[in-house]
N, C-alpha and C positions, 0 to 999 in steps of 0.2 A: 324608972329609967335604967339604973344599973342592971336590973334583972333582964331588961330588954337587950341591953348591950351584951350581957353574958350569953343570952340566947343566940344573938347574932354571931358572936364569936364561936359558940358551940356548933352552929350550923355550918359556918365557914370551915371550921376545923374538920367537921364530918365530911364535907364536900372534898376537902383537901386529901384526907386519908382515903376516901372512896376513889378519888381520881388516881392517887398513888397506887392503890390496889389494882385498878384497871390497867394502869401503865405496866405494872409489874406482871400482871396476868398475861398481857400481850407481849411484853418484852422478853420474858424468860424463854418461852418457846422460840421466839425469833432469834435470840442469842444462841440457843442450842442448835438451831438450824445453821446459823452462820458458822459456829465453831465446828460443827460436823463437816461442813464444806471445806473450811480452812484446813482441817486435819488431812483432807484428801489431796491437797496440793502436792505436786510432784516432789518439791524439795523437802517436804515434811514426811514423806513415806519412808518406811524402813525397807531398805533395799534387800534385806535378807528374808522378808516375808512375801508371800504370794501377793500379786496385785489385787486391790480391792475394787469391786465393781462400783463405779461412781453412783452415789445416791444422795438425795437432798434431805430426806426426812430421817432423823435418827430413829432407832428401834424398828421402824417400818422397813427401811432399806429397800431391798428388791423383792419384798414379799409379794406384791401385787403382780409384777411381770412374771415372776417365777410361778406363782400359783395359777395364773390364767393359762399359760402354755409353757410348761417346762422344756419341751423339746425346742421350741423357738428360742427360749431364753438361753439354753445351753449352747446351741449352735451359734447364736449371735455373740455370746460372751467368749466362746472359743475363738471366733474370728477376731475379736478385739484384744483379748488378753492371753490367748494360748490355752493349753490343756489344763493349766492349774490357775485357779483364781478363787478369791474369797468374796462372798456376798453376805449381806445382813438379812436374816430371816427372823422377824419378830424378836429382835434383840440378840439373837444368836449369831455368832460369826461362823459361817459355814464355808469350808474350803472344798471346792470341787476339784476332782482329778479325773479327767476324761480319757477315753481311749482304753485300749487293752492294758497298757502299762499302769494307767490310773486305776483300773479295776483291780489289777494285781496288788498294787500298793495298799489299797484300802481293804479289799475282801481277803487278801492274804496277809494283812497286817499282824504284827506281833501283839499278843495280849498286854505286853508291857507298854504299848504305845496307843492302841485303840481299843475301845470297849463298847460293845453293842448294848449291854445291859443298861448303862447309864443314858444311852441315847433313846431307848424305847420304853423303859419301865413306867414312865408317867402315863403312857398311852395304854399299855397292855395290862399292868397289874390291877388297876381298878376293874377291868373287864374279866380277865382270866381268874384273878384271885392271887393270894399270897403264896410264896414258896415254890413257884413254878416259873418256867420260861425265863423272862428277864428280871424276875424278882429274886434270883439266886445267883451265886457266883458261877462263872463260866464252866468250871469243872463239874458242878452239879447239873447244870443244864445239859452238858454232854452225856451224863449218865441217864438223865430223863429221856433224851433222844434215843439212847440205847434201849431203854424199856419199851418205848413206842415201836421201835424196829422189830421187837419180838412179835408184835401183832401184825406186822406187814409182811406176811409170809406168802409164798406161792400157793400154798394150800388154801389160805384165806382168799386170795385173789380169785382162785378158781371158783370158790363159792359165791364171791361177790358178783361175778358176771351175771349169773342167773337171777340173783336178787335185784340187780339194777334193771335187767330186762323186764321183770315183773312190775317194777315201780313205774317204768316208762309207759307200759301198757295201761296200768291202772290210772296214771295221770291223764293220758289222752282220753280215757273213757269217762273220767269224772270231773275234770276241770272245765269250768264254764267257758274259758277262752277257746276250747277245742270242740265246741258243740258241732261245728261243721264236719268234724271227723266222724261223728256218730250219726250224721244225717243219712236217710235212706237213699238219697240221690248222691252218687259218687262225684258229681260235677259241682257240688256246692263249695264255694270258696269262703273261707273265714280269715281272721287275722289274729295275731297274738303279739304282745309286747315281748320282744326277744329277751331282754334282760330280766324283766319282772317274772316271766314264766320260767326261765331257766334258773332263777334264784330259788323259786319254789321247788323245782324238780331236783336240783342238786342237793338241797337240804334234806329232801325226802330220801334220796338215794344214799346220802352220807349217814343219815340216822339209821337206815335199814341195815347198813353194812358195818361201819366203824362203831356206831353208837350203841347198837343192840336193840332187841325187840321191845324192851320196856320203853325206850325213848321213842321209837317209831310209833308205838301205839298212842303216844301222847301228842303227836305232831299237829293234830287238828284241834287240840284242846289247850290246856294252860301252857304247855311247853312252848308252843308257837309264839305266844305273847311274851313269854320270858325271853325268848330269843330276840324278838323285835326290840324289846326294851334294852337288852344288853348291847345289841348292835348300835343303838343310838349313842353309846359311849365312845364309839370310834369317831372322834372329831379332831381336826387339826389343832383346835384350841387346847385340847387336853394334853397335847404334847408339851405345852408350856405350863398350864395350870389345870391339873386333872381333878381337883377337888372343889372347884367353884360350885356352890349349891344351886346350880341351874336345874330346871325341871328334868332335862334329859339325863343329867348325872344322878339325880335322886332316883329316877326310875332304874337307871343302870345298877346302882348299888342294891336296890331292893331285889332286882331280878337276879343278880349274881348270888345273893344269899339264898334265894329260893331255888335256883338251879343247883347250887352246891348241896343243899339239903335233899334235893331230888335224887342226885347221884349217890349221896350217902345212903339214902333209903334203899336204893337198888342194890348197892353193895351189901348192906346188912341182910336183905332178903336172900341174896344169893348165897351168903355164907351160912345162913340159918337153914335154908332149904335148897341144897345143891340139886341141880337138874341133871337128868341123865342125857339130855340133848347136848350136842356139841355147840358151844358158843364160839362164834368166829369173830366176835367184836373185840374192841380194844379194852373194855372192862375186864374181860377174861384174861387178856394178855398182861394187864398191869397189876392185878390184885395180889399176886404172890411174888412180886419183884423185890429185890433187896439192893441197896447201895453197896459199893465196894467195901465200906467199913462194917458191913453186916446189918445195918439198920434197915428195917422193912419200910417200904413206901407206905406212908400213912393213907388212910382212906380219903382224908381231906386233900392231900396232894393229888391222888388219883382223880377226885372230882374236879379239881382245878385243871388238871391236864386234859380231861375230857372236854371241859369248856373251851380250852385253848384249841384243841383239835377241831372242834365244831366251828368255832368262830373264824379261825385262821384259814381253814381249807375251803369253807363254803364260798367266801367272797371271790377267791381266785378262780375256782372252778366255774362258778356261775358266769363270771365275766368272760372267761375263755370260751366256754361252750356257746355263749350268745354271739361272740365275735365270729366263731366258726360258722354258725348258722347264717349270720348276716352275709358272710362272704359267699357261701355256697348257694344262698338264695339269689345273690346277684350274678353269680357265674353259673349259668345253666349247664355249660359244657362240663364243668368240674363236678357239679351235682350229679349229672347223668353218669359220669365216669365212676363216681363214688357208689352209686346205686348198682351199676353193672358189676363192680367189684364184689358187692354183696351177693349178687345173683351167681357169679362165677364160682364163688367158694361155698355158698350155703343153699343152693337151689335144691328143692325136693323133686323138681321135674314137673310139678303141676301148678306152677305159679306161686307157690308158697315157699318160704325160706325157713330153714331150721335154725335153732338156737346156736350161737357160736360158742366156742370155748375160749378160755383165757389165752391159751397158746395160739389159737387161730387168729384172734384179734390182733395179737402182737405182730403177726406176719403179713398184715395188709398194707402194702406200700402207699396207696393213695390216701387211705384213712390216716396213716401215720404222718404223711407229708403235710396234710391239711392242718393237723394239730401243730406240728413243728413250725410251719410258716405263720400260723396265727399267733403263736407265742413269740415269734421273732418280731412281728409287726405290732403286736398288742400285748407286751408283757404286763402282767397285773400291776407291778410296781415300777415307777420310773426313777425312784431315788432310794438308795440304801445308805443309811447313816451310821456313823460311829462317833463316839466322843473321844477326843485326844486326851490321854491321861499322862503323857510325858512328851516333851518336845519331839516333833517328828520331822526328820530331814526328808526333803523331796529329792529323789534321784535326778541327776542332771539330764538323764535320758528323757525325762518328761518334757523338757524343752523350754521351760521358763527361766532357768538359771544360766548364768554364764559359766564357762569352764573353771573360773577361779573362785567360785563360791557356790554354795548349796542353799537353796531356799529352806526355811524351817517353818513348819506349822506349829504354833505355840500350844502348850498345854491349855486346856479349857475351850479351845475351838472345837467345832464339829467338822468331820470330814464326810464327804458325800461321793459315792460312786454312782454312776449312771450307765449301767450296761445297756439300757434302752438306746443310748446314743451310738454305741459301737454296733448295735444290732441293725441300725439303719445308716451306717457310715458309708457314703459313696466310695470311699477309698478301699472298702472291703467287699461290699456286696454289689452285684449287678442289679441295676434298677431297684435300689433299696426300698423305695416307698411303694413298690408294686407288690400286691399279694400274688405270689406265683409259687404254688406248692411244687411245681415240677423241678424247681431248683434243687430239691433234696434228693431227687432220683436220677438226675442226669449223670451219665458215666463220668467219673473222675471229677465231679463237681466240688467246688470249694466248700459249699454248704454242707455236703455230706461229710467231708473230712473234718470240718469244724465240729460237727455233731459228734463224730467218733472221738475227737480229742476231748470234748466236754464230758462224754459219758463212759468211754471205754479205754482209749489208748493213752490218755493224758496221765500225768503224775498222780499216783494214788496215795492217800494219806488216811491214817486212822486217828481221828480227833477224840476218840473215846466211844464212838457208837458204831464202829465197823469201818472197813475200808471203803472209801469213796474216791472218785476222780476229783482232784482238787479244783481244777477248772477256773482258777482265779485269773489267769491271763487269757481266757477265751473271749472272743467278741460276741459269743452267744451264751447268755446266762439266764435263761427264763426262770430257773428255780434258784437263782443265787449261786454262790460258790463258797468254797472254803468250809470253815467249821460251822458256818450258819447256813449251809446249803439246805434247802427244804427236805425234811425227812419224808414228806408225803409225796414225793415226786412219782414213784411207781404207782401209788394208789390213784393219783390224779389222772395218769394215763389210762388206768382201768376204767375209771369213771367216765372220762371224756370219750374214750373209744366206744364204750358200750352205749352211752346215750346217743352219740352221733350215728352209730350203726343202726340203732333201733329207729330213730326218727327218720332217717333217709329211706328206710324200708317202707315206712308207713305214710310219709307225707311228701307231696311235691311243694316246693317252696319258691317264692319269687319276691323280689324287692327291687325298686328302681335304682337305689344307690345305697352304699354303705355309709352310715352316719359317722361324723367325726368323733374324736375323743372327748369325753367329759372328764375334766381334771378337778372338778370340785369335790369329788368323792375320794376316799382314801385309796380305793382301787380304781384303775383306769377303766371306765365303763363307756358304752356307746351313748351318745347324746340322744334325746328325744327329738323327733319321732323315730322310733326304731321298730315299728310294727312290720312283721313279715306276713305276707299273704300265703295261704296254704289251702290245699284240698287233699282228700284221701288219695293216695297214690293209685294211679290207673295201672293195673297189671294185666298184660296180655298172656293168655294161656299158651 
């Protein structure tokens, strides 16, 4: 009997502790939610901090609404809180500053206050490798950008146009999506996935030009798989926790090592057996560079910079050229005008068109306007982040503070600029959500002036890689601004201009509607379905 009683008491005690555990398991999250809501009550807010977007779930915060549609989120929060507000993104407190003044505050922020390296290193370093880009202090990054600029010369750009033209022709002749282009009947229609096909074409053209002949020769072999595995490392989760041993991260790490070894081997072969041919690629530009302190750039650093150039540039270019094609496929009038511009400048008189030069492509207003307008409406990145490294005052002119106080963004927060919002701001642009390339060529147009301010006539600064237009207070910033402005901007235009010129010469395109944005990827891409119908262009002699 005593044993039975002991057993009963043991069971009851076990049930008691189990119940208590269940209660605690349920109560702790509930208490956390309650406390999170209480902290946001008006009388508990710090009046000197930007307003916080109301949220129920701690840690999650506004992650879902921001991630699903950042444009909608930004405009809605601006309406409710003003140009400056803070929201919680997977445990991070992110302060947004909208408008041109917000762009300037963040993109032109002092290094003593904001830091890009700490904001992005978790995402980029596991993909690019150590000792480059955001894995080094800012002054070293500026020197590395200077090294890259040595390879982005007018002489190289002139050579690249012909290379890209050849790649486009080869792609149309060999890719299975374009079998209708090679049909004996000119009236056969086919279709291709705009984003998928342009992702393939842009990596081929980038490898042929910037990466070098050795890389291009491997694009259909092992290198293509390495690229795909590395690309899988660009996930939003890795911004927070980059080294979780998930399958995609394990493949990423293996691919980065293999790609590093691949570039190291090319460099070793080039040093051992110099070629008499002129190399126009970035490896040739980087292999003999030295830092200001006299230290040579190591081969491993060069390899990692080459990975960074390949990965960073390919996504943005493939997204932009696919958006361009989708729009001109939808607007037959603009597509026809673009083709007629090619005929006007490059006709041989027999229905054929000669190859363009770098200088000639730069002087085509319709082609240029299409690219500018596409970048305005579909910038590759909707959010540009920095980490706050010292308390950062918010100027009264940004509108959230009263005249007798200044808001302060505390150290440890992140700040976010969204030039994408100023690029579609109805207070700045006429019919801002309409794709209208003509706005860039109208006499005395605001768009044309804004572009000149961004690229030519604005304040110029040398951050360590040559004079550039600062552009931080511009409402048009498709390539970023300030010290982190994209160094590959000019190459991007060469690539985009040449690909578009060649495709519109050879293909007639059509689509019923332009698909909406897909925000689930790191780069804003078009949602599926995004198939463009095409046939080989009908040419009248």
